[in-house]
C-alpha positions in Angstrom: 18.2 8.3 8.5 20.7 5.6 9.5 19.0 2.5 8.1 16.5 2.1 5.2 14.9 -0.8 3.4 13.7 -1.1 -0.2 10.4 -3.1 -0.3 9.3 -3.1 -4.0 6.1 -4.9 -4.9 6.8 -8.6 -5.7 10.4 -8.1 -6.9 13.9 -8.2 -5.3 15.6 -7.3 -8.6 16.7 -3.8 -7.4 18.3 -5.1 -4.2 21.9 -5.3 -5.5 21.9 -1.7 -6.8 20.1 -0.5 -3.6 22.7 -2.2 -1.3 25.6 -0.7 -3.2 24.1 2.8 -3.1 23.2 2.6 0.5 26.5 1.3 1.6 28.3 4.0 -0.4 26.2 6.7 1.4 26.9 5.3 4.9 23.4 3.9 5.4 22.5 0.4 6.6 20.6 -1.0 3.6 18.3 -3.9 4.5 17.0 -6.1 1.7 13.2 -6.4 1.7 10.1 -6.9 -0.4 6.3 -6.4 -0.2 4.3 -9.4 -1.4 0.7 -9.4 -2.5 -1.3 -12.2 -0.7 -4.6 -13.2 0.7 -6.3 -15.2 3.5 -10.1 -15.7 3.0 -10.7 -17.1 6.5 -9.9 -13.7 8.0 -11.1 -11.6 4.9 -7.5 -10.3 4.2 -6.4 -9.4 0.7 -3.4 -7.1 0.8 0.3 -7.5 1.3 2.9 -8.8 3.7 6.4 -7.4 4.1 9.6 -9.5 4.3 12.9 -8.3 5.5 16.2 -10.2 5.1 18.8 -8.7 7.5 21.1 -11.7 6.8 21.1 -10.9 3.1 19.7 -14.3 2.0 16.5 -14.4 -0.1 17.1 -17.0 -2.9 13.8 -18.9 -2.2 11.8 -15.8 -2.1 13.3 -14.4 -5.3 12.6 -17.7 -7.1 9.0 -17.6 -5.9 8.5 -14.0 -7.1 9.8 -14.8 -10.6 6.5 -16.5 -11.2 4.5 -13.7 -9.5 6.2 -11.1 -11.7 5.1 -13.0 -14.8 1.4 -12.5 -13.8 2.1 -8.8 -13.0 3.5 -8.3 -16.5 0.5 -10.0 -18.0 -1.9 -7.8 -16.1 -0.1 -4.6 -17.0 0.2 -5.6 -20.6 -3.6 -6.3 -20.7 -4.3 -3.0 -19.0 -2.4 -1.1 -21.7 -4.1 -3.0 -24.5 -7.5 -2.2 -23.0 -6.6 1.4 -22.6 -5.5 1.7 -26.2 -8.9 0.4 -27.2 -11.0 2.4 -24.6 -9.3 5.7 -25.3 -9.0 5.0 -29.0 -5.2 5.6 -28.8 -3.3 3.1 -30.9 0.0 4.8 -29.9 -0.2 3.1 -26.5 1.8 0.0 -26.1 3.3 -2.2 -23.4 6.8 -2.1 -25.0 6.6 1.7 -24.7 5.7 1.5 -21.0 8.6 -1.0 -20.5 11.1 1.3 -22.1 9.9 4.2 -20.0 10.3 2.1 -16.8 13.8 1.0 -17.9 14.9 4.5 -18.7 17.1 5.1 -15.6 17.6 1.4 -14.7 19.6 0.3 -17.7 21.4 -2.5 -15.7 18.2 -4.4 -15.3 16.6 -6.8 -17.8 13.0 -6.2 -18.8 11.8 -9.2 -16.9 13.4 -7.9 -13.7 10.7 -5.3 -13.4 7.5 -5.8 -11.4 4.7 -3.8 -13.0 1.8 -2.4 -11.1 -1.3 -0.1 -11.4 0.8 3.0 -10.6 3.0 2.3 -13.6 -0.1 2.1 -15.8 -1.5 5.3 -14.3 1.8 7.3 -14.8 2.2 6.0 -18.3 -1.4 7.0 -19.3 -1.1 10.4 -17.6 2.4 11.1 -19.1 1.2 10.2 -22.6 -1.7 12.6 -22.3 -4.4 10.0 -22.3 -5.5 11.0 -18.8 -6.0 14.6 -17.5 -2.8 15.9 -15.9 -4.6 16.8 -12.7 -6.0 13.3 -12.1 -4.6 11.6 -9.1 -3.9 7.9 -8.7 -6.8 7.2 -6.3 -9.3 8.6 -8.7 -7.7 6.6 -11.6 -7.8 3.3 -9.7 -11.4 3.7 -8.7 -12.5 4.8 -12.2 -10.6 2.4 -14.4 -9.4 -0.6 -12.3 -12.1 -1.1 -9.7 -14.7 -0.7 -12.4 -12.9 -3.3 -14.5 -12.5 -1.0 -17.5 -8.7 -1.7 -17.6 -8.9 -5.1 -15.8 -10.5 -8.4 -16.6 -9.4 -10.1 -13.5 -6.4 -12.5 -13.1 -5.0 -15.2 -11.0 -5.7 -15.2 -7.3 -2.9 -13.8 -5.1 -1.0 -16.5 -3.2 -2.1 -17.4 0.3 -0.5 -15.6 3.2 0.7 -18.9 4.8 2.3 -19.9 1.5 4.2 -16.6 1.4 5.2 -17.0 5.1 6.6 -20.5 4.4 8.8 -19.3 1.6 10.1 -16.3 3.6 10.9 -18.7 6.5 13.1 -20.8 4.2 15.3 -17.8 3.7 15.3 -16.9 7.4 13.5 -13.7 6.7 11.4 -11.6 9.0 7.7 -11.4 8.2 6.0 -8.1 9.0 2.3 -7.0 8.7 2.1 -3.7 6.8 -0.3 -0.8 7.1 -3.0 -2.7 8.9 -5.0 0.5 9.4 -6.1 0.1 5.7 -8.3 -2.8 6.9 -10.2 -0.1 8.9 -10.4 2.6 6.3 -7.5 4.4 8.0 -10.0 5.4 10.7 -9.0 5.0 14.4 -12.6 5.2 15.5 -13.6 2.3 13.2 -10.5 0.4 14.5 -11.7 0.9 18.1 -15.1 -0.4 17.3 -13.7 -3.4 15.4 -10.9 -4.1 18.0 -11.8 -7.8 18.0 -11.2 -8.1 14.2 -7.8 -6.3 14.7 -6.9 -8.9 17.4 -8.1 -11.7 15.2 -6.0 -10.5 12.2 -2.9 -10.1 14.3 -3.3 -13.4 16.0 -3.7 -15.1 12.7 -0.5 -13.5 11.3 1.4 -14.5 14.5 0.3 -18.1 13.9 1.8 -18.2 10.4 5.1 -16.7 11.6 4.8 -13.0 11.5 7.1 -11.3 14.0 6.6 -7.6 13.3 4.0 -5.0 12.6 4.5 -1.9 10.6 3.8 1.6 12.0 2.8 3.5 9.0 2.5 6.9 7.3 -1.2 6.9 6.6 -1.1 10.4 5.0 -3.8 11.8 7.1 -4.2 13.6 10.4 -5.2 10.3 12.1 -1.9 8.4 11.5 -0.6 8.9 15.1 -3.9 7.7 16.6 -3.9 4.6 14.3 -0.3 3.7 15.1 -1.0 4.1 18.8 -3.9 1.7 18.7 -2.0 -0.8 16.5 0.9 -0.8 18.9 -1.4 -1.2 22.0 -2.9 -4.4 20.5 0.2 -5.8 18.8 2.8 -5.4 21.6 1.2 -7.9 24.0 1.0 -10.4 21.2 4.8 -10.3 21.0 5.3 -8.3 17.8 8.2 -5.8 17.2 7.7 -2.7 15.1 9.0 -1.3 11.8 8.2 2.0 10.2 6.9 2.5 6.7 6.6 5.6 4.5 5.2 3.7 1.5 7.2 5.9 -0.9 6.5 5.0 -4.5 9.0 7.4 -5.9 9.0 11.0 -7.4 6.0 11.8 -9.5 3.9 8.9 -8.2 1.8 11.0 -5.8 3.3 8.9 -3.0 6.8 10.5 -2.7 6.9 10.2 1.0 10.4 9.0 1.9 11.1 12.1 4.1 7.7 12.2 5.7 7.9 9.3 8.1 10.5 7.5 10.1 10.9 5.9 13.5 13.4 4.7 16.2 13.8 1.2 14.8 15.2 -1.0 17.6 16.4 -3.8 15.4 15.2 -7.2 14.3 14.6 -9.9 17.0 17.3 -12.6 17.3 
């Protein structure tokens, strides 16, 4: 690879370390982030990607400081509920935090953005969950069922996120849109009008790119081909996403997907 971007969920805290490492290795490191958001009028509740090729992201970082607080609250509550549900008083959020900090000693505890994968790995590594359980099964069994979740604040609106990114001169990109169609190209074909509606909406709030994505199934190529066919006439450029969540996460896909990135629009 010649260029790579780090797009952690709702945090830019690792960016400085990432840029230093990428530069040292001869890569072009591009600051980025993936932000949870929603838009009820088009039934969208997922994420948007932001890239900052100019290296400026102060407005976005300040906005995410508040978002991270809610992520910490949700993860803390999930661990508390797990300790009660599994009758395992040894479980604690401070323990999870120390594990997450183990190889990132330069960062403060409130720099980290916690997510469901963190809770899953923590419960699995401490022996509370069966070692063979995968994340998808865990999420469905314990989060979607509300056993380890009692709800929380609504995600920010997509237009709100877009406005913040625009203040930093960032590039707004729509990620893994195939997820809206169950990663199924046949369903996407049947619901082509919805795909067009979604992309038109994102264009209206300032999105300039669409991510071609590693869907981790044999249909990824067909999905990306369809997305490109609809998105290109709308004026989008394309990025490429492996959605790697790191070693041991079940989504260690950094070497599985890349593309001929043509650069950001001027």
